[in-house]
N, C-alpha and C positions, 0 to 999 in steps of 0.2 A: 131703358136701354135697348138700343136695336140688336137683334140676334148677331152673335158673332159667326162668320161665315169664312169659307176658305175654298181656294182653287188650286190646281196643279198646273205648273208650267212646263211646256216640253221645249226642248231646243231644236227640234224638226231636223237632226243630222240624218242623212242617209244612211241605211242600215242593212245588214245582213240577218236573215235571209231575204227580206223584202224591204224597199224603201222605208215604208212606215211601221217595221217591226218595232222599234222603241217606242215611236209615237203612240202606237196603238196600246202598248203595255202601259203607259202612263195615262192613257184614256182610260182604260179599264180600270186601275187604279183608283182614279177619281170618281167612276162610276159606282164602285162597289164599297168605297169608303165613307160616302156620306159627302163628298164634296158638291160644291153648289155650281163649279165651273172647270172647265179646260182652256188653257191659254197656250198660245205659241209666239214666240219672237219673230221679229222681222230683220233678217239680217242676211247678207250676201255671203259671209263666212264666219268663222268661229271666233268665239273671245278667248280661246285658249291658242297659245303658240303652237302651230303646226310642228315645229322643230321637236317638240317633247311629247306630241301625242302618238308615241311609239309604244311597241309592245314592252319595252323595258319601265316605260314609267304609266302607261295606261294598262298593261297587264292583259288578261285575257280579254279585256274591252276592245283592244285593237281588233280583233277577229271580228267582232259586231259591228266595230265602226271603221271601215278602211280608210277614210279619209275625214279628219274633224272640220275640214272646210267646204265639204259638200253639203250643204244646208237647202232643204226643201223650199220652194216659194210658199209664204205662210197662207195666203188667200185662197190658192189651189188646194191646199191641203185641210184647211178649215172646211171648206165644201165638202171635202171628201169625209169628213167626220160628221158633218152636218146629215149627209145621207144615211150615217149609220147610227145617228143619235137617237136611239128608240129606248135603250134601257132606263134612263132616269131623265132625258131630256134635259142634258147639262146645257148651262150657258156656255156660249163659245166666246173667246176673248182675243184681243190682238194685243200683246205686251211687248213692244208697241210699235207702231208704224211712225213715219215723220213726213214733214211737209218740204224735206230737201231732195228725196229722190223720187217721192211721189207726188203727183199733182192732186190736190185736194178732191177735184171732180173725179177722178179716178179711185180715189179713197171712198169718197161718198158713193159712187156706184158699188164698190166691192162690199162694203159694209153693209148698204140696204140690201144687196141681193142676199149676202149672209144671213141678215135679218129675217128676211123671207122664206129661205130655205129652212133655217132653224126654228120657225115659229115663233119670233118674237123673242129670241133667247140671245143677244148678241150685244158684247160691250167693245167699243173702238178705244182702245188706249194709243194716245198720240205722245210724242217727246220730240226733242230737238234732233234726234240723229246722233250717229257718231263716224269721227273719222274713218275707222275701218271700212266703212260702207260707202264713203264719198270720195275721200281724197286718191284711193288708188285707182278710181273709175272716171277720175276728170270730173266730178261732180262738184259743184261750189258749194261751200258750206257757210256761205255768207250772211250773217245775219238771221240765225237760225230761229231765235225767239220771235222775232217780228214775223218771220214766215210762218211759224206755228200759229201765231194768234190771229194771223190774216185766214190760215187755212182752216181754222175750226170756225170762223165767221162765213166762209165760203161754203163749207159743209152744209152748216144749219141753213144759209141761204138757199142752198139747192134743195134741201129735204123740205122746206117750208113753200116750195116755189109752186106746187100742185100744177106743174106742167105749163105755168106761164113763163114768157119770154124773159130773161133776167139780163139786164145791164147793171154793171156794178164797177166802179173804179178801185183799183187796188194797185199798189206798188209791185205787187209780187203775181196775182193770179185774178186780172181783170177779166170781167164777164161781158161777152158783147152778144146779146140776143141768144144766151144759151138755154139750153131746155134740159129739164130733169123730170122724167113722168114715172120713175119706179115707185111704186105706192108703199105707204107704210103698213106694216103688219097691224091689222085691227087698231089703226089710229097711232101706233108707236113706231118709233125710230131707235136705233141703237144708242145706248148712253155713250158719250164721250168722257173717258178718263184721262187725266193729264200726268204725265210722268214729271212732276215739278220738283226742283229741290232750292234754287235760288228765289230771293225776294220778288222778282220780276216774274218768274213763273208761277210763283205761289199766288201772286195776284191775278195772273190769267186763271188759274184754277177756280179761285173764289169768285170771278166774273162769269166765265164761261164753262165751267166742267161740272159734269154731274159726279164725278169721283175724283179722288187723288190717288196717284199710283206712283209713288218714289221707290227707286232702287237703291240709292247708295248711302241713304241716312243708316246709321249704325248705332244709334242709342237711343232707348226710350224717351229720355228727356229732350233730345233733339228733335224726335219727331212730334211730342207734344208742342214745342215752341213752334216748330213750321206751322202744323195743324191751326195754331192761333193765328198764324198769318193767315192761311187760307179763309178762316172764318171772318177774319176782320175785313178781308177783299170782300167776300160775300155780303157781309152787312153793309158796306160800302156802296153796293152795287143795288141794294135793296132787295138781296135774296136771303131767303132762309138758309142759314149755314148748315142745319141739319138735313138739309136735303143733298148735300154733296157727300159720297161715301168715303169714309177714310180707309184706305187700304194700303197695301205695301207688298213688295216683291223681296222675299229673302230665302236665302238657301238654309235647308236643314241638314245637319250632320250627326247623325244618331248611330247606335249600335247596343250591343248587349251589355257594356261595361264602359266605364269612363276611359278606362286603358285603350279599348277598341276605337273610341271616338277620337282619342288624342292622336293614336296611330294615322287614322284618316285624316284629321287636320294637319299633319306633319308630312302628308304625302305630296310629292311635287305638283301633280295635276290641281290638287284641291288649293295648294298654296298659291297657284297662279291667280285665282279669284282676287287675291289681295292686290294685284297690280291694277284692277278696276275700282280701288278704293282711292279717294283723293290724299294728296299729300299731308293734309291736315290730320287726317286719321293715323296715318304713319306715325307723325310728330306725337301724337298723343302718347304713343308707345316709346318713345326715344328714338325712334329711327328715322332716317331720310329716306324717301322714296326714290327708288333707284332711276325713275324717270324724271326726277328733278323736283326741287322744294316748291313749284308753283303748279305742278301736276294737277288737273282738275278730275282726273279720274276717268271711267269708263268712255266718256264722250272722246277723249284725247288718246284712246289705245289703239295702236295699230299693230296687233299681235302677229300678223303673219310675217313681218320682216324682222321678228326676233329670233335670232339663231339658237341653237341648243346651248352652246357654252354660255351665252348671254342670259337666256331664260333660267338656266339652272344658277348662276350667280345672283339673279334676281330673287329666286325663290328663297335661297339661303339666306337673305337677309330679312325675311318675314317675320317680325315678331310674334310669340305664341299668343300673347294677347290682343293682337290684331286679329289674327284668324278667329278667336272667340269672340270678339266685338262684332264681326261682320258676318257672323252665322247664328243661328239658333243651333246649338251643340250640346249634346251629353245624351244620358239615358232618356228614354221617353218622359219620364217625370221632370228631368231637369229642364228639359225642352219646352214643355208645357208651362213651367213656372216662368220661364224666360219670355214666352209669348204673353203670358198673364201680364207681365209689366208694360208690355207694348199696348196691351187692351187698356190697363189703367191710364195709359198716355192718350188714349183715344183710338188706338186702332180697332177697326170693327171688320176687316176684310183682309185675310194673309193669302198672298198667292205664293205657294211653295215650289221651289227648285229643290228637287232630290240631290244633295252634295254627297249621299253617303254611298252610291254606286260608283263613285270616281276612286274608290280604294283600288290600288293595282293588284292587291291580293284577292283573288277569287272568293275564297271562303269567307273573308271578312266582309266582303262586298255582299255577299248571297245572305250572309247571316244579320246583315242590318235591315234585310226586307222586313221582317215581322217587328222590329222596333219601330220602322217607319211607319207602318200601318196603325201601331198603337198610337204613335204621335197624331195621325190624321184623325184617329176616332177621338181622341183626347180633346182635339180642337173643337169637334160638334158640342163638347161640355162647357165650353168656356163662356 
């Protein structure tokens, strides 16, 4: 069995007293707790409705984060960390970029550059993107899965080209005597991990991916079933399924006691994460997703248009059981037991979002710091 590994995911929100204050804190946590990697997202704005990211709901965090929609550009920031990545030489990862807003040639250049700067420790996570980063900016989200599949093929073609002129037909990203000469680092290129959930995306992961990085699967049994789909696609493509890293991105909400954890799970800001869950997850808990019975989840969420009254009405509808399903939550021992269930379903690499810090009560949020570190150290022993 492969060693269980973990990383920490940062949201790249502009902070006080410096733009990277919160990101550097997460990076240092990763470097000092035995994490293998540090990851950032690729968004133009937050997935939290700005209407409730206020002192009333965010507490003292509002002083650190003046505007939740002020998100730093990810490749620039990863370059910043690559220049400072000396303590443990963490792998730096993108979780995740897309082929809707970014042309794959630009992504190939950015990832190859980071791979050189970080001495061969880079993972490129790719997905289909979200409406919050396309629709408001006039970017077409047409056929995102087909675009993603073509983008991976273009990126790999450029990386393998060895400086030769490339001509390649594609309905989305044709190349006409294109050239790419950034060298690999000691013969290696970044690994490509795919944020896949549906059958077609799972097939792409099995055929083309080096890793699998889902965000919205919420039960270990569902994870195991989807992983079988990845492995089947890999087999059909003549690949060894065990060369594909089974990963996931999940939030951890922990604290000193179960009561503290439940208080955090019931906070308005934490409950907004349930809006990113698909309607099918809500239905399992006897509830209707406030954005519709067919709502697919985070891919269709446009949080910046949700006003305060509506956001509060939505969060009041979130079932307690749903919050417990979509997060790892509890005391450190309880969280480790939950992660172990996912490990038994095939998970080998967990990328952690620290949801405990969203508790609007400063004392409770600060008190969760030590239990969160205990969780991270416990992950090393799985």
